[in-house]
MIKELUM-880755 format. One record per residue (C-alpha): residue number from 1; chain; x, y, z. Coordinates in steps of 0.05 Angstrom, whole numbers, plus 5000, padded with zeros to 4 digits. Layout:
N
+-----+------+------+------+------+
! pos ! unit !   px !   py !   pz !
+-----+------+------+------+------+
! NUM !    A !    X !    Y !    Z !
...
+-----+------+------+------+------+
***
This chain:
193
+-----+------+------+------+------+
! pos ! unit !   px !   py !   pz !
+-----+------+------+------+------+
!   1 !    A ! 5000 ! 5000 ! 5000 !
!   2 !    A ! 5027 ! 5068 ! 4981 !
!   3 !    A ! 5022 ! 5122 ! 5035 !
!   4 !    A ! 4982 ! 5185 ! 5023 !
!   5 !    A ! 5014 ! 5252 ! 5009 !
!   6 !    A ! 5007 ! 5272 ! 5082 !
!   7 !    A ! 5042 ! 5208 ! 5107 !
!   8 !    A ! 5100 ! 5226 ! 5151 !
!   9 !    A ! 5174 ! 5216 ! 5141 !
!  10 !    A ! 5203 ! 5180 ! 5201 !
!  11 !    A ! 5275 ! 5199 ! 5216 !
!  12 !    A ! 5316 ! 5162 ! 5267 !
!  13 !    A ! 5374 ! 5205 ! 5290 !
!  14 !    A ! 5425 ! 5157 ! 5317 !
!  15 !    A ! 5453 ! 5170 ! 5386 !
!  16 !    A ! 5522 ! 5159 ! 5358 !
!  17 !    A ! 5516 ! 5228 ! 5326 !
!  18 !    A ! 5529 ! 5257 ! 5395 !
!  19 !    A ! 5600 ! 5230 ! 5393 !
!  20 !    A ! 5620 ! 5260 ! 5325 !
!  21 !    A ! 5635 ! 5334 ! 5321 !
!  22 !    A ! 5584 ! 5369 ! 5277 !
!  23 !    A ! 5540 ! 5308 ! 5266 !
!  24 !    A ! 5484 ! 5326 ! 5314 !
!  25 !    A ! 5479 ! 5396 ! 5285 !
!  26 !    A ! 5477 ! 5368 ! 5214 !
!  27 !    A ! 5422 ! 5319 ! 5234 !
!  28 !    A ! 5381 ! 5374 ! 5267 !
!  29 !    A ! 5387 ! 5419 ! 5205 !
!  30 !    A ! 5369 ! 5361 ! 5159 !
!  31 !    A ! 5306 ! 5346 ! 5199 !
!  32 !    A ! 5286 ! 5420 ! 5196 !
!  33 !    A ! 5296 ! 5419 ! 5120 !
!  34 !    A ! 5254 ! 5356 ! 5112 !
!  35 !    A ! 5199 ! 5387 ! 5156 !
!  36 !    A ! 5192 ! 5444 ! 5106 !
!  37 !    A ! 5166 ! 5393 ! 5055 !
!  38 !    A ! 5136 ! 5335 ! 5095 !
!  39 !    A ! 5109 ! 5318 ! 5163 !
!  40 !    A ! 5166 ! 5290 ! 5204 !
!  41 !    A ! 5170 ! 5244 ! 5264 !
!  42 !    A ! 5238 ! 5238 ! 5296 !
!  43 !    A ! 5256 ! 5174 ! 5332 !
!  44 !    A ! 5318 ! 5181 ! 5376 !
!  45 !    A ! 5373 ! 5131 ! 5379 !
!  46 !    A ! 5405 ! 5111 ! 5445 !
!  47 !    A ! 5478 ! 5125 ! 5433 !
!  48 !    A ! 5521 ! 5137 ! 5494 !
!  49 !    A ! 5459 ! 5134 ! 5539 !
!  50 !    A ! 5442 ! 5063 ! 5516 !
!  51 !    A ! 5517 ! 5047 ! 5517 !
!  52 !    A ! 5515 ! 5062 ! 5592 !
!  53 !    A ! 5461 ! 5010 ! 5599 !
!  54 !    A ! 5503 ! 4960 ! 5559 !
!  55 !    A ! 5563 ! 4973 ! 5605 !
!  56 !    A ! 5520 ! 4964 ! 5666 !
!  57 !    A ! 5492 ! 4899 ! 5637 !
!  58 !    A ! 5563 ! 4874 ! 5625 !
!  59 !    A ! 5584 ! 4896 ! 5695 !
!  60 !    A ! 5527 ! 4868 ! 5737 !
!  61 !    A ! 5486 ! 4825 ! 5690 !
!  62 !    A ! 5417 ! 4855 ! 5680 !
!  63 !    A ! 5357 ! 4813 ! 5660 !
!  64 !    A ! 5338 ! 4818 ! 5587 !
!  65 !    A ! 5274 ! 4855 ! 5606 !
!  66 !    A ! 5310 ! 4906 ! 5650 !
!  67 !    A ! 5364 ! 4919 ! 5597 !
!  68 !    A ! 5311 ! 4927 ! 5543 !
!  69 !    A ! 5268 ! 4977 ! 5580 !
!  70 !    A ! 5328 ! 5015 ! 5607 !
!  71 !    A ! 5354 ! 5022 ! 5535 !
!  72 !    A ! 5286 ! 5046 ! 5512 !
!  73 !    A ! 5286 ! 5097 ! 5568 !
!  74 !    A ! 5355 ! 5120 ! 5544 !
!  75 !    A ! 5321 ! 5137 ! 5478 !
!  76 !    A ! 5271 ! 5180 ! 5517 !
!  77 !    A ! 5330 ! 5219 ! 5546 !
!  78 !    A ! 5359 ! 5232 ! 5477 !
!  79 !    A ! 5290 ! 5253 ! 5453 !
!  80 !    A ! 5293 ! 5310 ! 5503 !
!  81 !    A ! 5359 ! 5333 ! 5474 !
!  82 !    A ! 5331 ! 5330 ! 5403 !
!  83 !    A ! 5266 ! 5366 ! 5420 !
!  84 !    A ! 5307 ! 5422 ! 5450 !
!  85 !    A ! 5350 ! 5430 ! 5387 !
!  86 !    A ! 5303 ! 5417 ! 5328 !
!  87 !    A ! 5268 ! 5480 ! 5304 !
!  88 !    A ! 5192 ! 5478 ! 5312 !
!  89 !    A ! 5192 ! 5410 ! 5347 !
!  90 !    A ! 5154 ! 5383 ! 5406 !
!  91 !    A ! 5166 ! 5323 ! 5450 !
!  92 !    A ! 5111 ! 5270 ! 5445 !
!  93 !    A ! 5103 ! 5202 ! 5476 !
!  94 !    A ! 5046 ! 5168 ! 5439 !
!  95 !    A ! 5010 ! 5169 ! 5371 !
!  96 !    A ! 4958 ! 5221 ! 5392 !
!  97 !    A ! 5015 ! 5269 ! 5409 !
!  98 !    A ! 5042 ! 5259 ! 5339 !
!  99 !    A ! 4975 ! 5279 ! 5308 !
! 100 !    A ! 4972 ! 5341 ! 5353 !
! 101 !    A ! 5043 ! 5360 ! 5334 !
! 102 !    A ! 5025 ! 5356 ! 5260 !
! 103 !    A ! 4961 ! 5396 ! 5271 !
! 104 !    A ! 5005 ! 5451 ! 5301 !
! 105 !    A ! 5054 ! 5449 ! 5243 !
! 106 !    A ! 5109 ! 5420 ! 5288 !
! 107 !    A ! 5160 ! 5364 ! 5283 !
! 108 !    A ! 5143 ! 5307 ! 5330 !
! 109 !    A ! 5202 ! 5282 ! 5370 !
! 110 !    A ! 5181 ! 5215 ! 5399 !
! 111 !    A ! 5201 ! 5193 ! 5469 !
! 112 !    A ! 5183 ! 5121 ! 5453 !
! 113 !    A ! 5181 ! 5085 ! 5520 !
! 114 !    A ! 5107 ! 5093 ! 5534 !
! 115 !    A ! 5086 ! 5070 ! 5465 !
! 116 !    A ! 5136 ! 5013 ! 5462 !
! 117 !    A ! 5117 ! 4989 ! 5532 !
! 118 !    A ! 5044 ! 4988 ! 5510 !
! 119 !    A ! 5057 ! 4952 ! 5444 !
! 120 !    A ! 5116 ! 4909 ! 5469 !
! 121 !    A ! 5129 ! 4883 ! 5398 !
! 122 !    A ! 5205 ! 4875 ! 5399 !
! 123 !    A ! 5247 ! 4820 ! 5428 !
! 124 !    A ! 5281 ! 4839 ! 5493 !
! 125 !    A ! 5351 ! 4830 ! 5467 !
! 126 !    A ! 5409 ! 4874 ! 5445 !
! 127 !    A ! 5393 ! 4851 ! 5374 !
! 128 !    A ! 5335 ! 4900 ! 5373 !
! 129 !    A ! 5357 ! 4972 ! 5378 !
! 130 !    A ! 5329 ! 5040 ! 5361 !
! 131 !    A ! 5331 ! 5019 ! 5287 !
! 132 !    A ! 5277 ! 4967 ! 5301 !
! 133 !    A ! 5238 ! 5017 ! 5343 !
! 134 !    A ! 5240 ! 5066 ! 5285 !
! 135 !    A ! 5218 ! 5011 ! 5237 !
! 136 !    A ! 5159 ! 4994 ! 5282 !
! 137 !    A ! 5139 ! 5067 ! 5288 !
! 138 !    A ! 5145 ! 5079 ! 5213 !
! 139 !    A ! 5101 ! 5018 ! 5200 !
! 140 !    A ! 5049 ! 5039 ! 5252 !
! 141 !    A ! 5045 ! 5108 ! 5221 !
! 142 !    A ! 5043 ! 5082 ! 5149 !
! 143 !    A ! 5102 ! 5128 ! 5135 !
! 144 !    A ! 5122 ! 5149 ! 5066 !
! 145 !    A ! 5196 ! 5136 ! 5082 !
! 146 !    A ! 5241 ! 5115 ! 5140 !
! 147 !    A ! 5309 ! 5149 ! 5145 !
! 148 !    A ! 5361 ! 5121 ! 5193 !
! 149 !    A ! 5416 ! 5172 ! 5204 !
! 150 !    A ! 5481 ! 5140 ! 5227 !
! 151 !    A ! 5549 ! 5166 ! 5249 !
! 152 !    A ! 5581 ! 5138 ! 5185 !
! 153 !    A ! 5562 ! 5114 ! 5116 !
! 154 !    A ! 5565 ! 5041 ! 5098 !
! 155 !    A ! 5525 ! 4984 ! 5068 !
! 156 !    A ! 5453 ! 4998 ! 5091 !
! 157 !    A ! 5441 ! 4924 ! 5105 !
! 158 !    A ! 5500 ! 4922 ! 5154 !
! 159 !    A ! 5484 ! 4989 ! 5187 !
! 160 !    A ! 5418 ! 4965 ! 5217 !
! 161 !    A ! 5407 ! 4920 ! 5277 !
! 162 !    A ! 5395 ! 4845 ! 5271 !
! 163 !    A ! 5319 ! 4851 ! 5282 !
! 164 !    A ! 5307 ! 4908 ! 5233 !
! 165 !    A ! 5290 ! 4866 ! 5172 !
! 166 !    A ! 5240 ! 4827 ! 5213 !
! 167 !    A ! 5205 ! 4890 ! 5237 !
! 168 !    A ! 5207 ! 4938 ! 5178 !
! 169 !    A ! 5142 ! 4929 ! 5138 !
! 170 !    A ! 5148 ! 4900 ! 5068 !
! 171 !    A ! 5145 ! 4955 ! 5017 !
! 172 !    A ! 5164 ! 5011 ! 5064 !
! 173 !    A ! 5219 ! 5052 ! 5031 !
! 174 !    A ! 5278 ! 5062 ! 5077 !
! 175 !    A ! 5347 ! 5092 ! 5075 !
! 176 !    A ! 5406 ! 5083 ! 5123 !
! 177 !    A ! 5454 ! 5141 ! 5113 !
! 178 !    A ! 5514 ! 5170 ! 5147 !
! 179 !    A ! 5505 ! 5241 ! 5171 !
! 180 !    A ! 5554 ! 5268 ! 5119 !
! 181 !    A ! 5506 ! 5243 ! 5064 !
! 182 !    A ! 5444 ! 5278 ! 5091 !
! 183 !    A ! 5440 ! 5323 ! 5029 !
! 184 !    A ! 5418 ! 5261 ! 4989 !
! 185 !    A ! 5358 ! 5246 ! 5034 !
! 186 !    A ! 5305 ! 5294 ! 5005 !
! 187 !    A ! 5314 ! 5265 ! 4935 !
! 188 !    A ! 5308 ! 5194 ! 4962 !
! 189 !    A ! 5244 ! 5212 ! 4999 !
! 190 !    A ! 5216 ! 5247 ! 4938 !
! 191 !    A ! 5229 ! 5185 ! 4894 !
! 192 !    A ! 5195 ! 5140 ! 4944 !
! 193 !    A ! 5130 ! 5176 ! 4949 !
+-----+------+------+------+------+
***
């Protein structure tokens, strides 16, 4: 099924952008540019915040459930950072908030823990990361395109987590791109919809 003209573009801004000078700013500007043409939902990565959970898991041995939900909560923390930096954005935590953001002409920055806890569709393993969360969100919103912004370019199939291909809906156009290649994204989105 082809999404309608008002279908959103879902952009996952990887948490790894926080660790590369200039990458977060480039991602924020790219989202603002996309939002001038399409409705945009931003899904945060986990980056160093989720890495802290990974380290704690290695150190003390968390249960799969605890590690999963703590990593999802790390995404919420990064969502606050992004909502503060993306022009005309608002922090939301469920689908109704996304609709309200769009009605107000805003970019929706999703703090996903509430929605993901309610849906609980992903395996509780490190094989499912924010890539899979973004794929689920894009599918639930019948998005026109899913963009995964990474700290570096590479083969899209190897840039995503191990569960991504099981979660991303068949037929949903998606792009995994390093932050230095963000200028290519609008053309890719345009071709897909």
